[in-house]
GUZA-337328 format. One record per atom (N, C-alpha, C): x, y, z; residue in one letter. Coordinates in steps of 0.05 Angstrom, whole numbers, padded with zeros to 5 digits, always signed. Layout:
residues N
XYZA/...
//
This chain:
residues 289
+00018+00119-00160X/+00008+00116-00188X/-00017+00136-00187X/-00040+00131-00198X/-00061+00146-00204X/-00082+00142-00211X/-00102+00153-00214X/-00132+00145-00227X/-00143+00169-00231X/-00165+00179-00239X/-00179+00205-00247X/-00197+00191-00268X/-00186+00178-00285X/-00198+00165-00302X/-00198+00133-00296X/-00210+00117-00299X/-00210+00088-00293X/-00184+00079-00302X/-00165+00061-00288X/-00146+00049-00303X/-00153+00029-00325X/-00181+00019-00325X/-00184+00007-00348X/-00194+00013-00370X/-00196+00047-00370X/-00210+00059-00392X/-00190+00083-00398X/-00160+00074-00406X/-00142+00097-00407X/-00150+00116-00429X/-00140+00139-00425X/-00144+00163-00447X/-00119+00162-00467X/-00099+00149-00462X/-00073+00143-00478X/-00064+00112-00477X/-00067+00099-00498X/-00059+00070-00495X/-00031+00069-00500X/-00015+00068-00479X/+00016+00067-00478X/+00031+00037-00472X/+00011+00013-00471X/+00025-00010-00471X/+00033-00019-00443X/+00026-00006-00417X/+00034-00006-00393X/+00022-00036-00382X/+00036-00046-00364X/+00027-00070-00347X/+00000-00063-00336X/-00017-00085-00326X/-00041-00078-00317X/-00043-00085-00289X/-00038-00058-00271X/-00041-00064-00246X/-00067-00058-00235X/-00089-00060-00248X/-00119-00053-00240X/-00120-00063-00214X/-00114-00085-00201X/-00126-00097-00179X/-00111-00085-00157X/-00096-00067-00155X/-00078-00055-00138X/-00087-00025-00127X/-00108-00015-00146X/-00113+00017-00143X/-00135+00022-00131X/-00153+00008-00121X/-00178+00008-00112X/-00184-00007-00091X/-00167-00017-00072X/-00173-00036-00051X/-00177-00018-00024X/-00191-00030-00004X/-00199-00019+00020X/-00175-00005+00035X/-00150-00013+00032X/-00128+00000+00040X/-00103-00007+00024X/-00079+00006+00029X/-00058+00010+00012X/-00036-00009+00014X/-00045-00033+00027X/-00023-00054+00032X/-00011-00070+00010X/-00035-00076-00006X/-00030-00089-00030X/-00014-00070-00050X/-00022-00047-00052X/-00008-00027-00071X/+00020-00023-00067X/+00029-00026-00041X/+00057-00019-00033X/+00070-00044-00037X/+00059-00066-00031X/+00074-00092-00030X/+00079-00100-00062X/+00057-00091-00077X/+00061-00099-00108X/+00085-00081-00123X/+00084-00055-00115X/+00101-00038-00126X/+00126-00033-00115X/+00130-00046-00090X/+00160-00042-00082X/+00182-00057-00098X/+00177-00082-00105X/+00197-00095-00122X/+00206-00082-00146X/+00189-00061-00159X/+00187-00047-00181X/+00202-00020-00177X/+00210-00017-00152X/+00218+00008-00144X/+00207+00035-00149X/+00175+00031-00148X/+00159+00054-00157X/+00167+00080-00137X/+00176+00105-00148X/+00189+00119-00132X/+00183+00151-00137X/+00161+00152-00160X/+00157+00181-00166X/+00147+00201-00144X/+00129+00185-00126X/+00124+00208-00104X/+00147+00216-00088X/+00168+00199-00085X/+00193+00209-00072X/+00205+00235-00086X/+00204+00234-00111X/+00214+00257-00122X/+00193+00282-00124X/+00171+00275-00123X/+00150+00294-00117X/+00151+00308-00093X/+00158+00295-00071X/+00158+00307-00048X/+00175+00333-00046X/+00202+00332-00052X/+00216+00355-00055X/+00210+00373-00074X/+00196+00372-00098X/+00191+00385-00114X/+00161+00403-00100X/+00144+00387-00095X/+00122+00397-00080X/+00124+00419-00059X/+00141+00412-00039X/+00148+00427-00017X/+00159+00450-00030X/+00179+00452-00051X/+00190+00473-00056X/+00173+00493-00072X/+00151+00483-00082X/+00131+00497-00096X/+00112+00512-00076X/+00108+00495-00052X/+00094+00507-00037X/+00109+00527-00020X/+00132+00522-00017X/+00146+00548-00001X/+00143+00576-00017X/+00150+00569-00043X/+00146+00593-00063X/+00119+00604-00060X/+00106+00592-00058X/+00074+00601-00063X/+00067+00620-00034X/+00080+00606-00011X/+00077+00621+00015X/+00094+00646+00010X/+00114+00647-00004X/+00129+00675-00004X/+00113+00694-00025X/+00103+00686-00044X/+00087+00702-00066X/+00061+00713-00056X/+00049+00693-00038X/+00027+00702-00029X/+00021+00694+00002X/+00033+00707+00018X/+00035+00704+00047X/+00004+00703+00058X/-00014+00715+00047X/-00037+00718+00056X/-00054+00688+00052X/-00042+00674+00037X/-00058+00648+00027X/-00044+00624+00047X/-00053+00626+00072X/-00046+00605+00091X/-00071+00596+00106X/-00074+00571+00106X/-00055+00550+00093X/-00063+00551+00061X/-00039+00538+00051X/-00049+00533+00020X/-00069+00513+00016X/-00080+00511-00007X/-00100+00494-00016X/-00091+00480-00040X/-00089+00456-00042X/-00076+00435-00057X/-00094+00413-00064X/-00095+00413-00091X/-00114+00390-00105X/-00091+00369-00111X/-00094+00346-00106X/-00078+00322-00111X/-00094+00305-00132X/-00091+00310-00156X/-00110+00298-00180X/-00097+00266-00182X/-00114+00247-00181X/-00104+00219-00183X/-00094+00215-00155X/-00107+00222-00138X/-00093+00220-00108X/-00086+00191-00099X/-00103+00175-00108X/-00097+00145-00098X/-00101+00145-00065X/-00084+00134-00053X/-00087+00126-00027X/-00074+00151-00008X/-00068+00174-00022X/-00062+00198-00004X/-00029+00201-00002X/-00016+00189-00020X/+00012+00186-00016X/+00024+00214-00018X/+00014+00228-00039X/+00028+00256-00040X/+00027+00275-00019X/-00003+00272-00009X/-00008+00288+00016X/+00007+00281+00038X/+00011+00255+00044X/+00028+00244+00070X/+00053+00254+00061X/+00068+00257+00040X/+00092+00266+00038X/+00093+00290+00038X/+00077+00308+00026X/+00077+00336+00030X/+00074+00343+00059X/+00052+00336+00076X/+00047+00347+00099X/+00058+00332+00121X/+00074+00315+00121X/+00079+00298+00146X/+00113+00293+00142X/+00122+00288+00167X/+00151+00282+00170X/+00155+00253+00166X/+00147+00245+00134X/+00149+00215+00133X/+00169+00216+00104X/+00180+00194+00094X/+00187+00188+00066X/+00173+00169+00055X/+00176+00167+00030X/+00161+00144+00015X/+00177+00114+00027X/+00207+00116+00032X/+00216+00093+00044X/+00202+00084+00070X/+00194+00101+00086X/+00178+00098+00113X/+00150+00085+00105X/+00137+00096+00084X/+00114+00082+00079X/+00113+00054+00066X/+00139+00049+00050X/+00140+00023+00041X/+00146+00005+00069X/+00161+00011+00085X/+00169-00004+00110X/+00138-00013+00123X/+00125+00013+00125X/+00103+00010+00145X/+00085-00010+00131X/+00078-00006+00106X/+00056-00018+00092X/+00058-00049+00089X/+00087-00058+00086X/+00092-00083+00083X/+00109-00094+00106X/+00100-00087+00128X/+00113-00095+00150X/+00096-00120+00160X/+00105-00143+00172X/+00090-00166+00180X/+00070-00155+00203X/+00080-00138+00223X/+00057-00132+00242X/+00033-00124+00236X/+00032-00112+00210X/+00005-00096+00202X/-00011-00114+00181X/+00005-00139+00174X/-00007-00155+00151X/-00029-00163+00163X/-00039-00175+00186X/-00060-00188+00191X/-00083-00170+00203X/-00076-00143+00205X/-00098-00127+00213X/-00120-00122+00195X/-00142-00123+00213X/-00166-00112+00190X/-00165-00089+00183X/-00180-00077+00163X/-00172-00050+00151X/-00180-00031+00172X/-00205-00032+00187X/-00216-00016+00209X/-00194-00009+00225X/-00175-00032+00236X/-00155-00028+00258X/-00133-00007+00246X/-00127-00020+00218X/-00105+00000+00207X/-00112+00027+00202X/-00137+00035+00196X/-00147+00061+00198X/-00143+00071+00223X/-00147+00058+00246X/-00142+00077+00268X/-00113+00078+00276X/-00095+00057+00269X/-00069+00057+00271X/-00054+00085+00254X/-00064+00084+00229X/-00057+00103+00211X/-00062+00134+00220X/-00086+00139+00231X/-00091+00162+00241X/-00075+00171+00261X/-00066+00153+00280X/-00047+00165+00298X/-00020+00163+00285X/-00009+00147+00270X/+00022+00153+00258X/+00021+00179+00242X/+00004+00186+00225X/+00009+00212+00212X/-00002+00232+00229X/-00019+00234+00249X/-00028+00259+00266X/+00001+00261+00281X/+00016+00243+00290X/+00039+00247+00304X/+00065+00261+00290X/+00063+00257+00264X/+00082+00269+00243X/+00075+00292+00225X/+00050+00299+00233X/+00039+00326+00219X/+00057+00349+00219X/+00061+00364+00197X/+00081+00387+00195X/+00063+00412+00203X/+00074+00432+00219X/+00060+00456+00226X/+00050+00472+00200X/+00062+00469+00177X/+00057+00482+00155X/+00037+00469+00136X/+00023+00447+00144X/+00011+00432+00128X/-00010+00444+00108X/-00011+00440+00084X/-00034+00446+00063X/-00056+00433+00071X/-00082+00446+00058X/-00109+00435+00055X/-00107+00421+00037X/-00112+00394+00037X/-00110+00378+00006X/-00137+00368+00002X/-00144+00370-00023X/-00168+00356-00035X/-00158+00334-00055X/-00171+00310-00054X/-00161+00286-00071X/-00180+00283-00088X/-00176+00274-00110X/-00192+00268-00130X/-00184+00240-00146X/-00203+00219-00144X/-00194+00198-00155X/-00215+00181-00164X/-00217+00168-00190X/-00239+00149-00196X/-00237+00125-00179X/-00215+00117-00167X/-00217+00097-00146X/-00224+00107-00118X/-00250+00104-00116X/-00261+00120-00096X/-00254+00101-00067X/-00251+00076-00066X/-00245+00065-00040X/-00220+00075-00031X/-00198+00080-00049X/-00170+00086-00043X/-00173+00121-00034X/-00186+00137-00044X/-00194+00164-00039X/-00206+00168-00009X/-00226+00148-00006X/-00237+00146+00022X/-00219+00141+00040X/-00201+00124+00033X/-00182+00112+00058X/-00164+00134+00068X/-00156+00150+00043X/-00138+00174+00049X/-00148+00193+00068X/-00178+00196+00060X/-00194+00212+00078X/-00201+00203+00104X/-00203+00179+00109X/-00211+00170+00134X/-00187+00166+00155X/-00161+00167+00145X/-00139+00168+00164X/-00128+00195+00162X/-00139+00215+00151X/-00133+00245+00156X/-00116+00257+00137X/-00110+00245+00117X/-00090+00254+00099X/-00099+00271+00081X/-00127+00270+00069X/-00143+00284+00056X/-00168+00302+00072X/-00167+00333+00070X/-00192+00345+00080X/-00216+00339+00064X/-00210+00334+00040X/-00235+00326+00021X/-00222+00303+00003X/-00240+00288-00004X/-00237+00265-00021X/-00263+00258-00040X/-00257+00256-00065X/-00277+00256-00083X/-00273+00233-00102X/-00287+00212-00104X/-00287+00194-00124X/-00298+00195-00149X/-00289+00211-00164X/-00301+00220-00188X/-00283+00219-00216X/-00294+00212-00238X/-00283+00208-00263X/-00286+00234-00276X/-00270+00251-00275X/-00269+00278-00294X/-00266+00273-00319X/-00258+00249-00327X/-00254+00250-00360X/-00282+00245-00370X/-00300+00229-00352X/-00328+00223-00360X/-00350+00240-00357X/-00347+00256-00332X/-00369+00270-00322X/-00361+00292-00308X/-00378+00315-00310X/-00375+00339-00296X/-00372+00338-00263X/-00356+00355-00250X/-00350+00355-00227X/-00378+00355-00208X/-00384+00345-00189X/-00405+00346-00169X/-00407+00371-00157X/-00429+00383-00145X/-00428+00406-00136X/-00409+00410-00113X/-00411+00388-00096X/-00388+00387-00071X/-00360+00391-00082X/-00353+00384-00103X/-00326+00380-00111X/-00321+00410-00123X/-00338+00421-00137X/-00337+00447-00148X/-00333+00469-00123X/-00347+00462-00106X/-00340+00485-00078X/-00311+00476-00072X/-00306+00453-00069X/-00281+00449-00056X/-00258+00459-00074X/-00262+00461-00101X/-00239+00472-00115X/-00237+00498-00112X/-00256+00517-00104X/-00253+00543-00102X/-00230+00553-00087X/-00213+00576-00098X/-00190+00578-00083X/-00167+00560-00081X/-00164+00542-00100X/-00140+00525-00104X/-00116+00540-00108X/-00097+00533-00099X/-00069+00548-00101X/-00055+00531-00120X/-00054+00506-00118X/-00036+00487-00135X/-00050+00457-00135X/-00046+00451-00161X/-00055+00423-00168X/-00028+00410-00173X/-00027+00384-00163X/-00005+00365-00167X/-00017+00339-00179X/+00000+00328-00191X/-00004+00301-00202X/+00023+00283-00212X/+00024+00261-00201X/+00048+00242-00202X/+00044+00217-00221X/+00041+00224-00252X/+00042+00200-00262X/+00013+00192-00274X/-00011+00211-00264X/-00035+00201-00277X/-00044+00212-00304X/-00025+00231-00315X/-00030+00241-00342X/-00032+00220-00365X/-00053+00216-00378X/-00057+00196-00393X/-00081+00178-00387X/-00081+00172-00358X/-00102+00162-00348X/-00123+00187-00345X/-00114+00208-00339X/-00131+00235-00342X/-00122+00254-00365X/-00138+00266-00377X/-00126+00284-00399X/-00143+00309-00401X/-00142+00317-00428X/-00155+00345-00431X/-00183+00348-00418X/-00196+00333-00419X/-00229+00327-00408X/-00225+00338-00374X/-00206+00327-00360X/-00201+00328-00334X/-00196+00363-00330X/-00177+00367-00341X/-00161+00392-00335X/-00181+00415-00346X/-00198+00410-00367X/-00217+00430-00376X/-00242+00434-00351X/-00252+00409-00343X/-00269+00413-00319X/-00255+00424-00299X/-00233+00422-00290X/-00223+00431-00262X/-00218+00462-00271X/-00207+00470-00292X/-00205+00500-00295X/-00232+00514-00301X/-00251+00500-00308X/-00279+00513-00311X/-00293+00515-00283X/-00276+00503-00261X/-00295+00505-00235X/-00277+00527-00221X/-00257+00537-00229X/-00238+00557-00216X/-00238+00583-00225X/-00245+00605-00211X/-00241+00632-00223X/-00214+00640-00229X/-00196+00631-00220X/-00172+00643-00222X/-00154+00614-00224X/-00140+00611-00245X/-00125+00585-00252X/-00103+00588-00231X/-00097+00560-00220X/-00073+00553-00202X/-00049+00545-00210X/-00031+00547-00197X/-00002+00532-00208X/-00011+00501-00211X/+00003+00491-00232X/-00005+00460-00238X/+00024+00447-00244X/+00030+00429-00229X/+00056+00415-00228X/+00051+00386-00237X/+00058+00379-00255X/+00054+00352-00264X/+00082+00334-00272X/+00085+00310-00264X/+00102+00294-00273X/+00087+00275-00290X/+00102+00275-00316X/+00085+00263-00341X/+00108+00241-00354X/+00093+00221-00356X/+00114+00200-00370X/+00121+00208-00397X/+00145+00203-00403X/+00153+00214-00430X/+00141+00200-00455X/+00129+00177-00450X/+00114+00164-00465X/+00088+00179-00477X/+00080+00196-00461X/+00055+00208-00461X/+00057+00234-00471X/+00042+00242-00494X/+00041+00273-00501X/+00029+00292-00484X/+00047+00318-00474X/+00028+00328-00460X/+00024+00356-00468X/+00028+00358-00496X/+00022+00383-00508X/-00004+00393-00512X/-00025+00374-00514X/-00055+00379-00519X/-00059+00396-00489X/-00051+00385-00468X/-00054+00399-00442X/-00040+00428-00439X/-00015+00429-00448X/-00003+00452-00445X/-00016+00474-00463X/-00027+00466-00486X/-00045+00486-00502X/-00073+00496-00492X/-00083+00475-00478X/-00108+00481-00458X/-00102+00505-00438X/-00077+00499-00422X/-00074+00511-00402X/-00061+00544-00412X/-00051+00541-00434X/-00043+00566-00446X/-00065+00585-00453X/-00085+00569-00464X/-00113+00583-00465X/-00129+00599-00442X/-00121+00589-00418X/-00129+00594-00392X/-00107+00618-00378X/-00086+00623-00393X/-00071+00643-00391X/-00045+00631-00367X/-00038+00609-00372X/-00017+00596-00355X/+00007+00589-00375X/+00029+00594-00369X/+00055+00590-00382X/+00069+00563-00373X/+00072+00545-00386X/+00082+00520-00379X/+00113+00515-00385X/+00132+00508-00364X/+00156+00504-00371X/+00160+00477-00361X/+00180+00463-00377X/+00188+00435-00371X/+00217+00441-00356X/+00224+00425-00336X/+00250+00428-00318X/+00268+00418-00345X/+00288+00429-00351X/+00308+00422-00373X/+00331+00404-00357X/+00339+00387-00375X/+00369+00368-00368X/+00364+00349-00350X/+00341+00341-00341X/+00335+00319-00326X/+00308+00305-00327X/+00306+00283-00320X/+00283+00268-00316X/+00277+00255-00291X/+00258+00244-00286X/+00252+00230-00258X/+00240+00201-00266X/+00256+00185-00251X/+00248+00151-00254X/+00217+00152-00243X/+00205+00134-00253X/+00180+00130-00241X/+00177+00099-00229X/+00186+00079-00245X/+00188+00053-00237X/+00202+00037-00252X/+00211+00011-00247X/+00220-00005-00268X/+00195-00019-00282X/+00207-00020-00310X/+00189-00040-00326X/+00184-00065-00311X/+00155-00073-00319X/+00149-00102-00305X/+00164-00120-00319X/+00166-00119-00345X/+00178-00142-00363X/+00191-00125-00390X/+00199-00145-00405X/+00213-00134-00431X/+00186-00123-00452X/+00168-00138-00448X/+00146-00127-00467X/+00137-00100-00459X/+00140-00093-00433X/+00127-00064-00426X/+00153-00047-00434X/+00173-00055-00429X/+00197-00040-00440X/+00196-00030-00475X/+00196-00053-00485X/+00194-00048-00516X/+00168-00033-00527X/+00146-00033-00510X/+00117-00018-00515X/+00126+00011-00509X/+00143+00019-00488X/+00155+00041-00482X/+00171+00060-00504X/+00187+00037-00515X/+00206+00045-00534X/+00191+00056-00563X/+00169+00038-00568X/+00152+00047-00592X/+00137+00071-00584X/+00127+00077-00565X/+00113+00099-00554X/+00132+00124-00560X/+00152+00124-00549X/+00173+00142-00551X/+00180+00148-00579X/+00182+00130-00598X/+00194+00130-00627X/+00167+00148-00639X/+00143+00138-00634X/+00120+00157-00644X/+00119+00183-00639X/+00133+00194-00614X/+00134+00219-00616X/+00162+00236-00617X/+00179+00215-00630X/+00203+00229-00636X/+00228+00232-00617X/+00219+00212-00592X/+00242+00211-00572X/+00257+00186-00575X/+00281+00190-00558X/+00298+00162-00556X/+00298+00159-00527X/+00306+00129-00523X/+00308+00116-00497X/+00334+00118-00485X/+00351+00126-00500X/+00385+00122-00492X/+00386+00144-00470X/+00402+00136-00446X/+00404+00150-00427X/+00377+00151-00403X/+00357+00146-00415X/+00332+00147-00397X/+00320+00115-00396X/+00297+00110-00411X/+00284+00089-00407X/+00303+00063-00415X/+00321+00069-00433X/+00340+00045-00433X/+00355+00038-00413X/+00351+00047-00386X/+00357+00036-00365X/+00341+00019-00348X/+00318+00014-00362X/+00302-00003-00350X/+00280+00007-00330X/+00276+00033-00333X/+00256+00047-00317X/+00236+00065-00333X/+00213+00069-00326X/+00198+00089-00339X/+00212+00116-00332X/+00210+00136-00347X/+00221+00167-00338X/+00199+00184-00345X/+00197+00203-00327X/+00179+00228-00325X/+00194+00253-00336X/+00179+00273-00345X/+00189+00301-00341X/+00168+00318-00323X/+00182+00338-00311X/+00168+00354-00294X/+00158+00381-00308X/+00130+00386-00308X/+00121+00409-00322X/+00110+00425-00298X/+00111+00450-00301X/+00102+00472-00282X/+00085+00493-00299X/+00059+00498-00291X/+00047+00518-00307X/+00038+00540-00288X/+00043+00562-00292X/+00034+00586-00277X/+00027+00609-00292X/+00019+00631-00279X/+00011+00652-00293X/+00042+00670-00300X/+00043+00686-00327X/+00064+00693-00332X/+00080+00712-00314X/+00067+00725-00298X/+00082+00746-00277X/+00097+00731-00258X/+00086+00704-00250X/+00097+00683-00230X/+00126+00675-00246X/+00122+00664-00272X/+00145+00652-00284X/+00166+00670-00288X/+00161+00701-00292X/+00178+00719-00297X/+00193+00723-00271X/+00178+00723-00245X/+00189+00731-00219X/+00208+00702-00211X/+00202+00682-00215X/+00215+00659-00208X/+00215+00636-00229X/+00232+00636-00246X/+00231+00615-00269X/+00236+00586-00253X/+00229+00568-00266X/+00229+00541-00257X/+00256+00533-00245X/+00275+00533-00271X/+00302+00524-00259X/+00312+00537-00238X/+00307+00565-00231X/+00315+00574-00207X/+00301+00566-00183X/+00272+00563-00192X/+00254+00556-00162X/+00265+00531-00150X/+00275+00515-00169X/+00286+00485-00159X/+00311+00482-00159X/
//
């Protein structure tokens, strides 16, 4: 999931179930145990996409090694884990819901996680900066080595700290899986204002959340936004009928229909990729993926 704005102060009111108790725990065990029955899966889809984008950036800018990635709404570092390590989301569900780890104090889990991920680190790993209003979650991801830098900051409400501004310099790629709506135009404005050159921005966005205000902002910064055509990506099951009906109402308000998508019982996301026009011309999104 995500945060970057507090989960209790949404920028978009979309009627989602409240899972606020899982987002900022000392470690990710409650998060995975809660979301596993709902088949939360968007980081799995992001893994293949973000690795493909990283490969394309390596080809276009071979001098940029390692790549610098910003994971917006980074949570417990799940996207960084999947991008930079030989693990899958299924592996993480198994790990963090295992009986063997259930009784460990957080400090011991930190030590075990450091070893677990270090042994699975990919040689082409990117440098990852994580940003999330859930400061404990981001700190955990940093403590176990998933994030090179972690910032518990809410960019919807405040300007980036001087340390975060320094960390944003030279960013190649911003990634976000599902956090749009919790973070919105203010956050993207402040990120772009901190960068001399706008990076690629890859966002999985729930279909219930309007993305046009952000694409208009990015266009003003010189980025062209493409939406991957002809397919969507499941995020998770609806928690109950009330949540599903709220999603249907949100879709109707923006002129979309749930048939073939949310009608199957899951939230669905669109994938948007924003890049400078020459990069889009050289490698359109549909061909890139």
